[in-house]
C-alpha positions as CSV (number, residue, x, y, z in Angstrom):
1,M,32.7,0.5,12.2
2,H,29.9,-1.5,10.7
3,S,28.3,0.1,7.5
4,N,24.9,0.3,9.2
5,A,26.4,2.0,12.2
6,I,28.2,4.5,9.9
7,R,24.9,5.3,8.2
8,R,23.0,5.8,11.4
9,S,25.8,8.1,12.7
10,A,25.7,10.1,9.5
11,V,21.9,10.4,9.8
12,G,22.2,11.5,13.4
13,L,24.7,14.2,12.5
14,A,22.5,15.4,9.6
15,V,19.5,15.6,12.0
16,L,21.5,17.5,14.6
17,A,22.7,19.9,12.0
18,A,19.2,20.5,10.7
19,A,18.0,21.1,14.3
20,L,20.7,23.7,14.9
21,A,20.2,25.4,11.5
22,G,17.9,28.1,13.0
23,T,14.3,28.9,13.7
24,S,13.5,29.8,10.1
25,A,11.5,27.1,8.3
26,Y,13.4,27.6,5.1
27,A,16.8,28.7,6.4
28,S,18.4,26.5,3.8
29,E,17.2,24.4,0.9
30,M,16.4,20.7,1.5
31,K,16.5,17.9,-1.1
32,L,15.0,14.6,-0.1
33,R,15.5,11.3,-1.8
34,V,12.3,9.3,-2.5
35,G,12.5,5.6,-3.4
36,D,9.7,3.2,-4.4
37,S,9.2,0.1,-6.5
38,F,6.5,1.2,-8.9
39,P,7.5,1.0,-12.6
40,V,7.9,4.2,-14.5
41,G,4.5,5.5,-15.6
42,H,2.5,3.6,-13.0
43,Y,-0.6,5.6,-12.0
44,I,0.4,5.8,-8.4
45,S,3.7,7.3,-9.4
46,E,2.1,9.8,-11.8
47,H,-1.0,10.8,-9.8
48,G,0.3,10.2,-6.3
49,T,4.0,10.3,-5.7
50,K,4.8,13.0,-8.2
51,A,1.8,15.1,-7.3
52,W,2.8,14.9,-3.7
53,M,6.4,16.0,-4.4
54,E,5.2,18.9,-6.6
55,K,2.7,20.0,-3.9
56,V,5.3,20.0,-1.1
57,T,7.7,22.0,-3.3
58,A,5.0,24.5,-4.2
59,L,3.9,24.9,-0.5
60,T,7.5,25.5,0.6
61,G,8.2,28.0,-2.1
62,G,10.7,25.7,-3.8
63,K,12.8,25.3,-0.7
64,V,12.0,21.5,-0.3
65,T,12.7,19.5,-3.5
66,F,13.1,15.8,-4.2
67,E,15.2,13.3,-6.1
68,Y,12.9,10.4,-7.2
69,Y,14.1,6.8,-7.6
70,P,11.3,4.6,-8.9
71,A,11.4,0.9,-10.1
72,E,13.4,-0.4,-7.1
73,Q,16.4,1.7,-8.0
74,M,17.2,2.2,-4.3
75,G,16.3,-1.3,-3.2
76,K,13.7,-4.1,-3.3
77,A,10.2,-3.2,-2.2
78,K,10.6,-5.4,0.9
79,D,13.7,-3.5,1.9
80,L,12.5,0.1,1.6
81,L,11.3,0.3,5.2
82,S,14.7,-0.6,6.6
83,L,16.5,1.6,4.1
84,T,14.3,4.5,5.3
85,Q,14.9,3.7,8.9
86,A,18.7,3.6,8.3
87,G,18.6,6.9,6.4
88,T,19.8,5.5,3.1
89,I,16.8,7.2,1.6
90,D,14.8,10.0,3.1
91,V,11.3,8.9,2.0
92,G,10.4,5.3,1.2
93,Y,7.4,3.5,-0.1
94,V,6.3,0.9,2.4
95,A,3.6,-1.7,1.8
96,P,2.6,-3.3,5.1
97,A,1.8,-6.5,3.1
98,F,5.5,-6.8,2.2
99,V,6.7,-6.4,5.8
100,T,3.9,-8.0,7.9
101,D,6.5,-9.1,10.4
102,K,7.2,-5.4,11.2
103,L,3.9,-3.7,10.4
104,P,1.2,-6.4,11.0
105,L,-1.5,-4.1,12.3
106,S,-1.4,-1.8,9.2
107,V,-2.7,-4.7,7.2
108,V,-6.1,-3.8,8.6
109,G,-6.7,-1.6,5.5
110,E,-6.4,-4.8,3.4
111,L,-9.2,-6.7,5.1
112,P,-12.4,-7.5,3.1
113,L,-14.5,-5.0,5.0
114,P,-17.6,-3.1,3.7
115,F,-16.0,-0.6,1.3
116,S,-16.1,-0.7,-2.4
117,K,-14.1,2.4,-3.4
118,S,-10.5,3.5,-3.0
119,C,-11.5,6.8,-1.4
120,E,-13.6,5.1,1.2
121,G,-10.7,2.9,2.4
122,S,-8.1,5.6,1.9
123,M,-9.8,8.3,4.0
124,A,-10.5,5.8,6.8
125,F,-7.0,4.4,6.9
126,W,-5.5,7.9,6.9
127,Q,-7.4,8.6,10.2
128,L,-5.5,5.7,11.8
129,A,-2.1,6.2,10.2
130,K,-1.6,10.0,10.4
131,E,0.1,11.7,13.4
132,G,-1.7,10.8,16.6
133,G,-3.8,8.0,15.0
134,V,-4.1,4.6,16.6
135,L,-1.8,3.0,14.0
136,D,0.7,5.8,14.3
137,K,0.9,5.2,18.1
138,A,0.8,1.5,18.0
139,E,3.0,0.7,15.0
140,F,4.6,3.4,13.0
141,E,6.1,5.5,15.8
142,P,7.6,2.4,17.5
143,A,9.1,1.5,14.1
144,G,10.8,4.9,14.1
145,V,8.9,6.2,11.1
146,R,6.1,8.7,10.3
147,V,3.6,8.2,7.5
148,L,3.6,11.2,5.1
149,W,0.7,10.0,2.9
150,S,-1.1,6.7,2.2
151,L,-3.5,5.0,-0.2
152,V,-5.8,2.1,0.0
153,L,-6.6,0.5,-3.4
154,A,-10.0,-0.5,-4.6
155,P,-11.0,-4.0,-3.5
156,Y,-9.0,-6.8,-5.2
157,Q,-10.5,-9.2,-7.6
158,L,-9.7,-12.8,-8.7
159,Y,-7.8,-13.1,-12.0
160,M,-7.3,-16.6,-13.4
161,A,-4.8,-17.4,-16.2
162,K,-6.4,-20.4,-17.9
163,Q,-9.7,-21.2,-16.1
164,E,-13.1,-19.6,-16.7
165,I,-14.5,-18.5,-13.4
166,K,-17.9,-20.2,-12.9
167,S,-17.6,-20.8,-9.2
168,I,-15.4,-19.6,-6.4
169,D,-14.3,-23.3,-6.2
170,V,-12.1,-22.5,-9.2
171,V,-9.3,-21.6,-6.8
172,Q,-9.2,-24.9,-4.9
173,G,-5.8,-26.3,-5.1
174,K,-4.6,-23.5,-7.3
175,K,-1.5,-21.3,-6.7
176,I,-2.8,-17.8,-6.4
177,R,-0.5,-14.8,-6.0
178,T,-1.3,-12.4,-3.3
179,T,0.2,-10.2,-0.6
180,G,-0.6,-9.6,3.0
181,A,-1.8,-11.7,5.9
182,A,-5.5,-10.9,5.3
183,K,-5.6,-12.0,1.7
184,V,-3.4,-15.0,2.5
185,L,-5.9,-16.1,5.1
186,A,-8.8,-15.6,2.8
187,L,-7.3,-17.7,0.1
188,K,-6.5,-20.5,2.5
189,K,-10.1,-20.5,3.6
190,L,-11.1,-20.8,0.0
191,G,-8.8,-23.8,-0.5
192,A,-6.2,-22.1,-2.6
193,V,-2.4,-22.1,-2.2
194,P,-1.3,-18.5,-1.6
195,V,2.0,-17.5,-3.2
196,S,3.8,-14.2,-2.2
197,I,5.5,-12.5,-5.2
198,P,6.6,-8.9,-5.3
199,S,4.7,-6.8,-7.8
200,P,7.7,-6.2,-10.2
201,E,8.0,-10.0,-10.5
202,M,4.4,-10.8,-11.3
203,R,4.6,-10.7,-15.1
204,E,7.4,-13.2,-15.2
205,A,5.7,-15.5,-12.7
206,L,2.5,-15.5,-14.7
207,H,4.1,-16.2,-18.0
208,R,6.3,-19.0,-16.5
209,G,3.2,-20.6,-15.0
210,T,4.5,-20.2,-11.5
211,V,1.0,-19.2,-10.5
212,D,-2.5,-20.1,-11.7
213,G,-4.0,-16.8,-10.9
214,M,-3.7,-13.6,-8.9
215,L,-5.6,-11.3,-6.6
216,L,-5.3,-7.8,-8.1
217,P,-7.2,-4.5,-8.4
218,H,-8.3,-3.9,-12.0
219,T,-6.2,-0.7,-12.1
220,S,-2.9,-2.7,-11.6
221,V,-3.2,-5.2,-14.4
222,A,-2.1,-3.0,-17.3
223,P,0.7,-1.1,-15.6
224,Y,2.4,-4.4,-14.8
225,G,2.1,-5.8,-18.3
226,L,-0.5,-8.5,-17.4
227,S,-3.3,-7.6,-19.8
228,T,-2.7,-10.6,-22.0
229,G,-2.0,-13.1,-19.3
230,F,-5.4,-13.8,-18.0
231,K,-8.5,-15.6,-19.3
232,S,-11.1,-14.4,-16.7
233,A,-11.6,-12.2,-13.7
234,T,-14.3,-11.4,-11.1
235,I,-16.0,-8.0,-10.9
236,G,-17.9,-6.4,-8.0
237,H,-16.6,-8.6,-5.2
238,N,-14.1,-7.9,-2.4
239,F,-11.1,-10.1,-1.8
240,G,-9.4,-7.5,0.3
241,S,-7.3,-4.6,-0.7
242,F,-3.7,-3.2,-0.5
243,V,-2.2,-0.4,1.5
244,V,0.4,2.0,0.2
245,T,2.3,4.3,2.5
246,Y,5.2,6.7,2.1
247,V,7.2,7.1,5.3
248,I,10.1,9.1,6.7
249,A,12.4,8.3,9.6
250,R,11.0,9.9,12.8
251,E,14.4,11.5,13.6
252,R,14.4,13.2,10.2
253,W,10.8,14.4,10.6
254,N,11.4,15.7,14.1
255,A,14.2,18.0,12.8
256,F,11.8,19.8,10.4
257,A,10.6,23.3,11.4
258,P,6.8,23.6,12.1
259,E,6.2,25.4,8.8
260,V,7.8,22.5,6.9
261,K,5.7,20.0,8.8
262,K,2.6,22.0,8.0
263,A,3.4,22.0,4.3
264,F,3.9,18.2,4.4
265,D,0.5,17.7,6.1
266,E,-1.3,19.9,3.6
267,A,0.3,18.0,0.8
268,A,-0.8,14.7,2.3
269,D,-4.5,15.7,2.4
270,Y,-4.3,17.0,-1.2
271,T,-2.5,13.9,-2.5
272,I,-4.7,11.3,-0.8
273,R,-7.8,12.8,-2.3
274,K,-6.3,13.2,-5.7
275,I,-4.9,9.7,-6.1
276,C,-7.9,7.9,-4.6
277,Q,-10.3,9.8,-6.8
278,H,-8.1,9.0,-9.8
279,T,-8.1,5.4,-8.8
280,D,-11.9,5.2,-8.5
281,E,-12.5,7.1,-11.8
282,S,-10.0,4.9,-13.7
283,E,-11.4,1.5,-12.6
284,A,-14.3,1.5,-15.1
285,K,-12.1,2.6,-17.9
286,D,-9.6,-0.1,-17.1
287,I,-12.2,-2.8,-17.1
288,E,-13.4,-1.8,-20.5
289,A,-9.8,-1.8,-21.8
290,L,-9.1,-5.3,-20.3
291,K,-12.3,-6.6,-21.9
292,K,-10.8,-5.6,-25.3
293,D,-7.7,-7.6,-24.4
294,G,-9.9,-10.7,-24.1
295,I,-10.4,-11.0,-20.4
296,Q,-13.8,-12.3,-19.5
297,F,-15.3,-10.6,-16.4
298,V,-17.6,-12.6,-14.2
299,S,-20.0,-11.6,-11.4
300,L,-20.7,-14.6,-9.2
301,D,-24.3,-15.7,-9.0
302,P,-26.1,-15.0,-5.6
303,T,-25.3,-18.5,-4.1
304,E,-21.6,-18.3,-5.0
305,A,-21.4,-14.7,-3.9
306,K,-22.9,-15.5,-0.5
307,K,-20.4,-18.4,-0.1
308,L,-17.6,-16.0,-0.8
309,Q,-18.9,-13.3,1.5
310,D,-19.3,-15.8,4.4
311,V,-15.7,-16.7,4.1
312,M,-14.6,-13.1,3.9
313,D,-16.7,-12.2,7.0
314,S,-14.7,-14.6,9.0
315,V,-11.3,-13.3,7.9
316,S,-11.3,-10.0,9.8
317,A,-12.2,-11.7,13.1
318,E,-9.6,-14.4,12.7
319,W,-6.9,-11.9,11.6
320,A,-7.5,-9.9,14.8
321,E,-7.6,-13.0,17.0
322,N,-4.2,-14.2,15.6
323,L,-2.6,-10.8,16.3
324,E,-4.1,-10.6,19.8
325,K,-2.3,-13.8,20.6
326,R,0.9,-11.9,19.8
327,N,-0.1,-9.1,22.2
328,K,-1.0,-6.8,19.3
329,P,-4.0,-4.5,19.8
330,A,-5.7,-5.8,16.7
331,R,-9.3,-5.6,17.9
332,Q,-8.8,-2.0,18.8
333,V,-7.3,-1.2,15.4
334,L,-10.0,-3.2,13.6
335,Q,-12.8,-1.4,15.4
336,A,-11.1,2.0,14.8
337,F,-11.0,1.2,11.0
338,R,-14.6,0.1,11.0
339,D,-15.6,3.3,12.8
340,A,-13.6,5.4,10.3
341,L,-15.3,3.7,7.4
342,S,-18.8,4.3,8.9
343,K,-18.0,8.1,8.9
C-alpha cells in the first residue's frame, strides 16, 4: 500500500477510535503534534502558538496537551497543509501565501485594504475563517481542514538592501522578495520583479544578493536575522499584509467531544487578541531598535504616497477579478472582509 494511503488509513482508524471512546469529553488524555516553520524564539511562537497551547491545556484541565515542532522540523512551510491533511501532524501552520494554488481566497487578508493595525486585520479575518464563516465554507472546509486560530500581521513595508528610498520608483526593475498573490500583483504594478522565498531562507537570499529588497512587517526583521541587511525602509504605508493560520484536519476535529471543541474555540479568541495586541505594541519598539542598527526609515512625500496608494487601490479589484475567472467567489469574500473591517 502507498505510504500516503497507509497514513490516511491510520488517521481514519484513530478518528474512529476517538469517536467510539465515549461521551465524556475527557475520557482519555490526548496529545496533539503541532508543526510550524517559525524559528525558535519568534514572537508568533512565543506569544501566539505557545500561548494557545497553554490555554487549551488549561481549559481542558490538562487532558489535552501538545508536542511542538518549530523551525520546519516536521516539514517545509509550503508542505505543512498537506502534512496536516494527511495526518502526519495534528495541527499545522498554514500561510495561504505559500499555498495560493490551494487557498487563493484566504489571501484576502493580505490585500492593501484600509487597516493599519494587526488587530484590525486579525479580528476581521477571523470572522471569515472561523466555523461557519465565508472562508470556512468556501475554502477551508472543502480543503478538509478547520482553522483553530489565525493572525493578520501589521501592514508590510518596503525594505531595500542598498538603495535609499526617495521615491517609490526605487523598486523598478529590482528583485523584491514577497509572498502571496496580492503583494506579487502590487509589486508588478510598481515595476518590480517579485521573488518568492520562504521566510526561513530570507537571510541567506539577502546576504547573497539574490534579492534587492523585501516586503516585510517591521516585527519580522529582527527575528529572521535581517537587522543589518538593509539600508532603508518605508514607514506608515501599506503594501499588503500576511495571514497566519493554524489548522487541523476536519476528520480529526469532528471526532472531538463538544466540550473539547468549546475549549479550542475559547482558546482561539484568547490567542488572537493576545498575539495581535502584542504585535501592535511591539512595532514601535522594533522600529526604534532597527534605527539603531542603521536602517533609515522613510515616509514618502504626499505626491509619492498618492502614487503608491493609487496602485494599491487597484490591486484588490484586480485580485478579485482574476479569481472570479477561476469561478472563485472572490468578490463575495472581498466584500465580507471589507464589511468586517468596518465593524
